[in-house]
DSSP file (Angstrom, degrees, kcal/mol; ACC not computed):
  #  RESIDUE AA STRUCTURE BP1 BP2  ACC     N-H-->O    O-->H-N    N-H-->O    O-->H-N    TCO  KAPPA ALPHA  PHI   PSI    X-CA   Y-CA   Z-CA
    1    1 A M     >        0   0    0      0, 0.0     4,-2.0     0, 0.0     5,-0.2   0.000 360.0 360.0 360.0 -36.5    0.0    0.0    0.0
    2    2 A N  H  >  +     0   0    0      1,-0.2     4,-2.4     2,-0.2     5,-0.2   0.886 360.0  52.8 -62.4 -39.1    2.9    2.4    0.7
    3    3 A A  H  > S+     0   0    0      1,-0.2     4,-2.3     2,-0.2    -1,-0.2   0.897 108.4  50.7 -63.8 -39.8    4.3    1.8   -2.8
    4    4 A D  H  > S+     0   0    0      2,-0.2     4,-2.2     1,-0.2    -1,-0.2   0.905 111.0  48.1 -63.9 -41.3    0.9    2.7   -4.3
    5    5 A R  H  X S+     0   0    0     -4,-2.0     4,-2.3     2,-0.2    -2,-0.2   0.889 110.3  52.4 -66.8 -38.7    0.8    5.9   -2.3
    6    6 A G  H  X S+     0   0    0     -4,-2.4     4,-2.2     2,-0.2    -2,-0.2   0.908 109.7  48.5 -62.8 -42.2    4.3    6.7   -3.3
    7    7 A L  H  X S+     0   0    0     -4,-2.3     4,-2.5     2,-0.2    -2,-0.2   0.902 110.3  51.3 -65.0 -41.6    3.4    6.3   -7.0
    8    8 A E  H  X S+     0   0    0     -4,-2.2     4,-2.5     2,-0.2    -1,-0.2   0.900 109.2  51.2 -61.5 -40.1    0.3    8.4   -6.6
    9    9 A D  H  X S+     0   0    0     -4,-2.3     4,-2.5     2,-0.2    -2,-0.2   0.912 109.9  49.3 -63.6 -42.5    2.5   11.1   -5.0
   10   10 A I  H  X S+     0   0    0     -4,-2.2     4,-2.7     1,-0.2    54,-0.2   0.925 112.3  48.1 -61.4 -44.8    4.9   11.0   -7.9
   11   11 A Q  H  X S+     0   0    0     -4,-2.5     4,-2.2     2,-0.2    -2,-0.2   0.889 111.8  49.2 -65.8 -39.7    2.1   11.2  -10.4
   12   12 A D  H  X S+     0   0    0     -4,-2.5     4,-2.5     2,-0.2    -1,-0.2   0.917 112.3  48.5 -64.0 -43.2    0.5   14.2   -8.5
   13   13 A L  H  X S+     0   0    0     -4,-2.5     4,-2.8     1,-0.2    -2,-0.2   0.917 110.2  52.1 -62.8 -43.4    3.9   16.0   -8.4
   14   14 A N  H  X S+     0   0    0     -4,-2.7     4,-2.7    44,-0.3    -2,-0.2   0.926 110.7  47.4 -57.6 -46.5    4.4   15.3  -12.1
   15   15 A F  H  X S+     0   0    0     -4,-2.2     4,-2.2    43,-0.2    -2,-0.2   0.928 113.5  47.1 -64.3 -45.4    1.0   16.8  -13.0
   16   16 A S  H  X S+     0   0    0     -4,-2.5     4,-2.3     1,-0.2    -1,-0.2   0.914 113.1  49.8 -61.5 -42.8    1.5   19.9  -10.8
   17   17 A Y  H  X S+     0   0    0     -4,-2.8     4,-2.8     2,-0.2    -2,-0.2   0.925 110.2  49.5 -62.3 -45.9    5.0   20.4  -12.3
   18   18 A L  H  X S+     0   0    0     -4,-2.7     4,-2.2     1,-0.2    -1,-0.2   0.889 111.2  49.3 -63.8 -39.3    3.8   20.1  -15.9
   19   19 A L  H  X S+     0   0    0     -4,-2.2     4,-2.4     2,-0.2    -1,-0.2   0.914 111.8  49.4 -64.1 -42.0    1.0   22.6  -15.2
   20   20 A L  H  X S+     0   0    0     -4,-2.3     4,-2.9     2,-0.2     5,-0.2   0.918 109.1  52.6 -62.0 -44.0    3.5   25.0  -13.7
   21   21 A V  H  X S+     0   0    0     -4,-2.8     4,-2.6     1,-0.2     5,-0.2   0.935 110.8  46.8 -57.9 -48.1    5.9   24.6  -16.6
   22   22 A Q  H  X S+     0   0    0     -4,-2.2     4,-2.2     1,-0.2    -1,-0.2   0.921 113.0  49.0 -61.7 -43.7    3.1   25.5  -19.1
   23   23 A R  H  X S+     0   0    0     -4,-2.4     4,-1.8     1,-0.2    -2,-0.2   0.928 113.3  46.3 -63.1 -45.1    2.1   28.5  -17.0
   24   24 A L  H  X S+     0   0    0     -4,-2.9     4,-2.7     1,-0.2     8,-0.3   0.902 112.1  50.9 -64.7 -41.3    5.6   29.8  -16.7
   25   25 A L  H  < S+     0   0    0     -4,-2.6     4,-0.3    -5,-0.2    -1,-0.2   0.881 111.9  47.1 -64.4 -38.0    6.3   29.3  -20.4
   26   26 A R  H  < S+     0   0    0     -4,-2.2    -1,-0.2    -5,-0.2     3,-0.2   0.831 115.4  46.0 -72.7 -31.1    3.2   31.1  -21.4
   27   27 A K  H  < S-     0   0    0     -4,-1.8     2,-0.2     1,-0.2    -2,-0.2   0.944 139.1  -7.5 -77.3 -49.5    3.9   34.0  -19.0
   28   28 A D     X  -     0   0    0     -4,-2.7     4,-2.6    -5,-0.2     5,-0.2  -0.698  64.6-172.4-153.3  90.4    7.6   34.6  -19.8
   29   29 A R  H  > S+     0   0    0     -4,-0.3     4,-2.8     1,-0.2     5,-0.2   0.888  83.4  48.8 -56.5 -48.9    9.1   32.0  -22.1
   30   30 A A  H  > S+     0   0    0      1,-0.2     4,-2.0     2,-0.2    -1,-0.2   0.919 114.4  45.0 -62.6 -45.1   12.7   33.1  -21.9
   31   31 A T  H  > S+     0   0    0      2,-0.2     4,-2.9     1,-0.2     5,-0.2   0.909 113.7  50.4 -65.6 -41.5   12.8   33.3  -18.1
   32   32 A A  H  X S+     0   0    0     -4,-2.6     4,-2.7    -8,-0.3    -2,-0.2   0.917 109.5  50.4 -62.7 -43.6   11.0   29.9  -17.8
   33   33 A M  H  X>S+     0   0    0     -4,-2.8     5,-2.0    -5,-0.2     4,-0.7   0.905 113.5  46.7 -61.8 -40.5   13.4   28.3  -20.1
   34   34 A F  H ><5S+     0   0    0     -4,-2.0     3,-0.6    -5,-0.2    -2,-0.2   0.952 116.2  42.7 -65.0 -50.8   16.3   29.6  -18.1
   35   35 A R  H 3<5S+     0   0    0     -4,-2.9    -2,-0.2     1,-0.2    -1,-0.2   0.856 121.2  40.3 -67.1 -35.4   14.9   28.7  -14.7
   36   36 A L  H 3<5S-     0   0    0     -4,-2.7    -1,-0.2    -5,-0.2    -2,-0.2   0.465 104.6-125.9 -93.7  -2.1   13.7   25.2  -15.8
   37   37 A K  T <<5 +     0   0    0     -4,-0.7     2,-0.3    -3,-0.6    -3,-0.2   0.922  53.0 161.2  56.9  48.0   16.8   24.5  -17.9
   38   38 A L      < -     0   0    0     -5,-2.0    -1,-0.2    -6,-0.2     2,-0.1  -0.772  36.3-132.0-101.2 143.2   14.7   23.7  -21.0
   39   39 A T     >  -     0   0    0     -2,-0.3     4,-2.5    62,-0.1     5,-0.2  -0.419  32.0-105.3 -79.9 166.9   15.9   23.7  -24.6
   40   40 A E  H  > S+     0   0    0      1,-0.2     4,-2.5     2,-0.2     5,-0.2   0.921 121.6  49.4 -58.2 -45.9   13.9   25.5  -27.2
   41   41 A G  H  > S+     0   0    0      1,-0.2     4,-2.2     2,-0.2    -1,-0.2   0.900 111.3  47.7 -63.1 -42.3   12.5   22.2  -28.6
   42   42 A M  H  > S+     0   0    0      2,-0.2     4,-2.8     1,-0.2     5,-0.2   0.896 111.4  51.2 -67.1 -39.5   11.5   21.0  -25.2
   43   43 A A  H  X S+     0   0    0     -4,-2.5     4,-2.3     2,-0.2    -2,-0.2   0.924 110.2  49.9 -62.3 -44.1    9.8   24.3  -24.4
   44   44 A D  H  X S+     0   0    0     -4,-2.5     4,-1.0    -5,-0.2    -2,-0.2   0.929 114.0  45.2 -58.4 -46.2    7.9   24.1  -27.7
   45   45 A L  H  < S+     0   0    0     -4,-2.2     3,-0.5     1,-0.2     4,-0.5   0.933 114.0  47.2 -65.7 -47.4    6.7   20.6  -27.0
   46   46 A L  H >< S+     0   0    0     -4,-2.8     3,-1.0     1,-0.2    -1,-0.2   0.877 109.3  52.5 -65.8 -38.6    5.7   21.1  -23.4
   47   47 A V  H 3< S+     0   0    0     -4,-2.3    -1,-0.2     1,-0.2    -2,-0.2   0.755 109.4  51.4 -70.5 -22.2    3.7   24.3  -24.0
   48   48 A K  T 3< S+     0   0    0     -4,-1.0    -1,-0.2    -3,-0.5    -2,-0.2   0.476  79.6 123.5 -93.2  -3.0    1.7   22.6  -26.7
   49   49 A L    <   -     0   0    0     -3,-1.0     2,-0.1    -4,-0.5    -3,-0.0  -0.332  56.4-134.6 -62.5 136.3    0.7   19.5  -24.7
   50   50 A T     >  -     0   0    0      1,-0.1     4,-2.7    -2,-0.0     5,-0.2  -0.336  28.2-101.4 -79.6 169.9   -3.1   19.0  -24.4
   51   51 A S  H  > S+     0   0    0      1,-0.2     4,-2.4     2,-0.2     5,-0.2   0.896 125.3  51.5 -59.1 -40.5   -4.8   18.1  -21.2
   52   52 A K  H  > S+     0   0    0      1,-0.2     4,-2.3     2,-0.2    -1,-0.2   0.912 111.3  46.5 -63.8 -42.8   -4.9   14.5  -22.2
   53   53 A Q  H  > S+     0   0    0      2,-0.2     4,-2.7     1,-0.2     5,-0.2   0.883 110.7  53.1 -68.2 -38.2   -1.2   14.4  -23.0
   54   54 A L  H  X S+     0   0    0     -4,-2.7     4,-2.5     2,-0.2    -2,-0.2   0.939 111.6  45.8 -59.5 -47.2   -0.4   16.2  -19.7
   55   55 A T  H  X S+     0   0    0     -4,-2.4     4,-1.4     2,-0.2    -2,-0.2   0.912 112.5  50.9 -62.7 -43.4   -2.3   13.6  -17.8
   56   56 A Q  H  < S+     0   0    0     -4,-2.3     3,-0.3     1,-0.2    -2,-0.2   0.924 113.7  44.1 -60.9 -46.0   -0.7   10.8  -19.8
   57   57 A L  H >< S+     0   0    0     -4,-2.7     3,-1.3     1,-0.2    -1,-0.2   0.875 111.0  54.6 -67.6 -37.9    2.8   12.1  -19.2
   58   58 A A  H 3< S+     0   0    0     -4,-2.5   -44,-0.3     1,-0.2   -43,-0.2   0.769  98.6  64.9 -66.8 -25.2    2.1   12.8  -15.5
   59   59 A R  T 3< S+     0   0    0     -4,-1.4    -1,-0.2    -3,-0.3    -2,-0.2   0.371  74.4 111.4 -85.2   5.1    1.0    9.2  -14.9
   60   60 A I  S <  S-     0   0    0     -3,-1.3   -46,-0.1     2,-0.1     4,-0.1  -0.351  77.7-118.5 -72.6 164.7    4.4    7.6  -15.6
   61   61 A N  S    S+     0   0    0      2,-0.1     2,-0.3   -51,-0.0    -1,-0.1   0.197  89.1  72.1 -93.7  18.3    6.1    6.0  -12.7
   62   62 A Q  S    S-     0   0    0    -52,-0.1     2,-0.2   -51,-0.0    -2,-0.1  -0.927  90.5 -99.7-126.6 153.0    9.2    8.3  -12.8
   63   63 A L        -     0   0    0     -2,-0.3   -52,-0.1     1,-0.1    -2,-0.1  -0.519  21.0-155.4 -69.0 137.6    9.6   12.0  -11.9
   64   64 A V  S    S+     0   0    0    -54,-0.2     2,-0.3    -2,-0.2    -1,-0.1   0.525  79.1  55.5 -90.6  -7.2    9.5   14.2  -14.9
   65   65 A C        -     0   0    0      0, 0.0    -2,-0.1     0, 0.0   -51,-0.0  -0.811  67.6-167.3-117.2 163.0   11.5   16.9  -13.1
   66   66 A R        -     0   0    0     -2,-0.3     4,-0.1     0, 0.0     2,-0.0  -0.987  33.2 -88.3-146.6 156.4   14.8   16.6  -11.3
   67   67 A P        -     0   0    0      0, 0.0     0, 0.0     0, 0.0     0, 0.0  -0.357  28.9-136.8 -62.8 143.4   16.9   18.7   -8.9
   68   68 A V  S    S+     0   0    0      1,-0.1     2,-0.8     2,-0.1   -32,-0.0   0.789  91.8  72.9 -72.6 -26.9   19.1   21.2  -10.6
   69   69 A F        +     0   0    0      1,-0.2    -1,-0.1     5,-0.0    27,-0.0  -0.807  56.4 175.2 -91.5 111.7   21.9   20.4   -8.2
   70   70 A D        +     0   0    0     -2,-0.8     2,-0.4    33,-0.1    -1,-0.2   0.625  63.8  62.3 -88.6 -14.9   23.2   16.9   -9.1
   71   71 A E  S  > S-     0   0    0      1,-0.1     4,-1.6     0, 0.0     3,-0.5  -0.921  74.9-138.2-118.2 138.8   26.0   17.0   -6.6
   72   72 A A  H  > S+     0   0    0     -2,-0.4     4,-2.7     1,-0.2     5,-0.2   0.841 103.1  62.2 -60.4 -34.2   25.7   17.2   -2.8
   73   73 A E  H  > S+     0   0    0      1,-0.2     4,-1.9     2,-0.2    -1,-0.2   0.897 102.8  49.4 -60.2 -41.4   28.6   19.6   -2.7
   74   74 A C  H  > S+     0   0    0     -3,-0.5     4,-1.6     2,-0.2    -1,-0.2   0.924 112.3  46.7 -65.1 -44.6   26.7   22.2   -4.8
   75   75 A L  H  X S+     0   0    0     -4,-1.6     4,-2.6     1,-0.2     5,-0.2   0.901 110.1  54.1 -64.5 -40.4   23.6   21.9   -2.6
   76   76 A S  H  X S+     0   0    0     -4,-2.7     4,-2.5     1,-0.2    -1,-0.2   0.870 105.0  54.7 -61.5 -36.9   25.7   22.2    0.5
   77   77 A R  H  < S+     0   0    0     -4,-1.9    -1,-0.2     2,-0.2    -2,-0.2   0.898 110.8  44.8 -64.6 -39.9   27.2   25.4   -0.7
   78   78 A V  H >< S+     0   0    0     -4,-1.6     3,-1.1     1,-0.2    -2,-0.2   0.933 117.2  44.2 -69.2 -45.0   23.8   27.0   -1.3
   79   79 A L  H 3< S+     0   0    0     -4,-2.6    -2,-0.2     1,-0.2    -1,-0.2   0.825 116.4  46.6 -70.3 -30.9   22.4   25.8    2.1
   80   80 A G  T 3< S+     0   0    0     -4,-2.5     2,-0.3    -5,-0.2    -1,-0.2   0.226  79.4 135.9 -95.2  15.0   25.6   26.8    4.0
   81   81 A N    <   -     0   0    0     -3,-1.1     7,-0.1     1,-0.1    -3,-0.1  -0.474  35.2-170.0 -69.2 123.3   25.9   30.2    2.4
   82   82 A S        +     0   0    0     -2,-0.3    -1,-0.1     6,-0.0     3,-0.1   0.256  45.2 120.3 -98.6  12.5   26.7   32.8    5.1
   83   83 A R  S    S-     0   0    0      1,-0.2     5,-0.1     2,-0.1    -2,-0.0  -0.185  78.7 -74.7 -69.3 166.9   26.1   35.8    2.8
   84   84 A E    >>  -     0   0    0      1,-0.1     4,-1.5     3,-0.1     3,-0.9  -0.267  52.2-104.8 -57.2 151.2   23.6   38.5    3.6
   85   85 A L  H 3> S+     0   0    0      1,-0.3     4,-1.0     2,-0.2     3,-0.4   0.863 119.7  50.3 -51.6 -45.6   20.0   37.3    2.8
   86   86 A G  H 3> S+     0   0    0      1,-0.2     4,-1.0     2,-0.2    -1,-0.3   0.828 109.8  51.3 -64.8 -31.5   19.7   39.3   -0.4
   87   87 A L  H <> S+     0   0    0     -3,-0.9     4,-3.0     1,-0.2    -1,-0.2   0.750  96.2  68.9 -78.5 -23.9   23.0   38.0   -1.7
   88   88 A V  H  X S+     0   0    0     -4,-1.5     4,-2.8    -3,-0.4     5,-0.2   0.924 100.3  48.3 -59.8 -44.5   22.0   34.3   -1.1
   89   89 A E  H  X S+     0   0    0     -4,-1.0     4,-2.3     2,-0.2    -1,-0.2   0.909 113.2  47.1 -63.3 -42.1   19.4   34.5   -3.8
   90   90 A I  H  X S+     0   0    0     -4,-1.0     4,-2.3     2,-0.2    -2,-0.2   0.935 113.7  47.4 -64.9 -46.0   21.8   36.0   -6.3
   91   91 A H  H  X S+     0   0    0     -4,-3.0     4,-2.4     1,-0.2    -2,-0.2   0.914 112.3  49.9 -62.7 -43.1   24.5   33.5   -5.4
   92   92 A S  H  X S+     0   0    0     -4,-2.8     4,-2.7    -5,-0.2    -1,-0.2   0.906 109.8  51.5 -61.7 -41.8   22.1   30.6   -5.8
   93   93 A S  H  X S+     0   0    0     -4,-2.3     4,-2.4     1,-0.2    -1,-0.2   0.903 109.6  49.8 -62.2 -41.2   20.9   31.9   -9.1
   94   94 A L  H  X S+     0   0    0     -4,-2.3     4,-1.1     2,-0.2    -2,-0.2   0.908 111.3  48.7 -64.3 -41.7   24.5   32.1  -10.3
   95   95 A L  H  < S+     0   0    0     -4,-2.4     3,-0.4     1,-0.2     4,-0.2   0.926 114.1  45.6 -63.5 -44.1   25.2   28.6   -9.2
   96   96 A M  H >< S+     0   0    0     -4,-2.7     3,-1.4     1,-0.2    -2,-0.2   0.856 108.3  57.1 -68.4 -34.0   22.0   27.3  -10.9
   97   97 A A  H 3< S+     0   0    0     -4,-2.4    -1,-0.2     1,-0.3    -2,-0.2   0.756  95.8  65.5 -67.5 -23.3   22.8   29.3  -14.1
   98   98 A S  T 3< S+     0   0    0     -4,-1.1     2,-0.6    -3,-0.4    -1,-0.3   0.581  86.4  82.3 -77.5  -7.2   26.1   27.5  -14.3
   99   99 A V  S <  S-     0   0    0     -3,-1.4     6,-0.2    -4,-0.2     5,-0.1  -0.873  79.2-141.5 -95.9 122.5   24.3   24.2  -14.9
  100  100 A D    >   -     0   0    0      4,-1.9     3,-2.1    -2,-0.6    -2,-0.1  -0.202  30.5 -91.9 -79.2 176.0   23.3   23.9  -18.6
  101  101 A A  T 3  S+     0   0    0      1,-0.3   -62,-0.1     2,-0.1    -1,-0.1   0.775 125.6  54.1 -59.9 -29.4   20.0   22.4  -19.8
  102  102 A G  T 3  S-     0   0    0      2,-0.2    -1,-0.3   -64,-0.1     3,-0.1   0.471 118.0-109.5 -85.3  -1.4   21.5   19.0  -20.1
  103  103 A G  S <  S+     0   0    0     -3,-2.1     2,-0.5     1,-0.3   -33,-0.1   0.430  73.1 140.1  89.2  -1.5   22.7   19.0  -16.6
  104  104 A D        -     0   0    0      1,-0.2    -4,-1.9     2,-0.1    -1,-0.3  -0.652  31.1-174.6 -80.2 124.4   26.4   19.3  -17.6
  105  105 A T    >   -     0   0    0     -2,-0.5     3,-2.3    -6,-0.2    -1,-0.2   0.608  27.0-140.2 -92.4 -13.5   28.2   21.7  -15.3
  106  106 A G  T 3   -     0   0    0      1,-0.3    -2,-0.1     2,-0.1    -7,-0.0   0.783  68.3 -65.7  57.3  24.8   31.4   21.6  -17.3
  107  107 A G  T 3  S+     0   0    0      1,-0.0    -1,-0.3     3,-0.0    -3,-0.0   0.608 119.5 108.1  75.5  11.4   33.1   21.6  -13.9
  108  108 A R    X   +     0   0    0     -3,-2.3     3,-2.7   -10,-0.2     4,-0.3   0.744  37.5 109.0 -95.9 -25.1   31.8   25.0  -13.1
  109  109 A V  T 3  S+     0   0    0      1,-0.3   -14,-0.1   -11,-0.2   -13,-0.1  -0.286  91.4  13.8 -61.0 132.7   29.1   24.5  -10.5
  110  110 A G  T 3  S+     0   0    0    -36,-0.1    -1,-0.3   -15,-0.0    -2,-0.1   0.365 111.3  84.2  85.8  -5.6   30.2   25.8   -7.2
  111  111 A Q    <   +     0   0    0     -3,-2.7     2,-0.2   -16,-0.1    -2,-0.2   0.339  56.2 121.4-109.0   4.6   33.1   27.7   -8.7
  112  112 A A        -     0   0    0     -4,-0.3     2,-0.5   -21,-0.1   -17,-0.1  -0.482  54.6-143.5 -69.0 137.1   31.1   30.8   -9.7
  113  113 A H              0   0    0     -2,-0.2    -2,-0.1     1,-0.1    -1,-0.0  -0.880 360.0 360.0-106.5 134.5   32.6   33.9   -8.1
  114  114 A V              0   0    0     -2,-0.5    -1,-0.1     0, 0.0    -2,-0.0   0.371 360.0 360.0-106.9 360.0   30.3   36.7   -6.9
């Protein structure tokens, strides 16, 4: 029963995420693509999904989103940031921006200087 609940939670999260993606893309495409690390082609595809297609995609048994930080060290740097509150957001944005749409950091994540 726990496995079933876990799968339902994943599917609910997928559906909410896909709706959010569409809303963000329709509101400000360039910013959404940057924040979500989407390619032009993926943005085109996601924004055009019908309700039926959204539901179908949301019902898979895997998450359709993933954390932008693939390495624990990067996440630790953001969480352990001792900068002033306003600078934390800027520093986090710079760290996330250094990760490209494919998840390749090119060795840069965590090495951005502010």
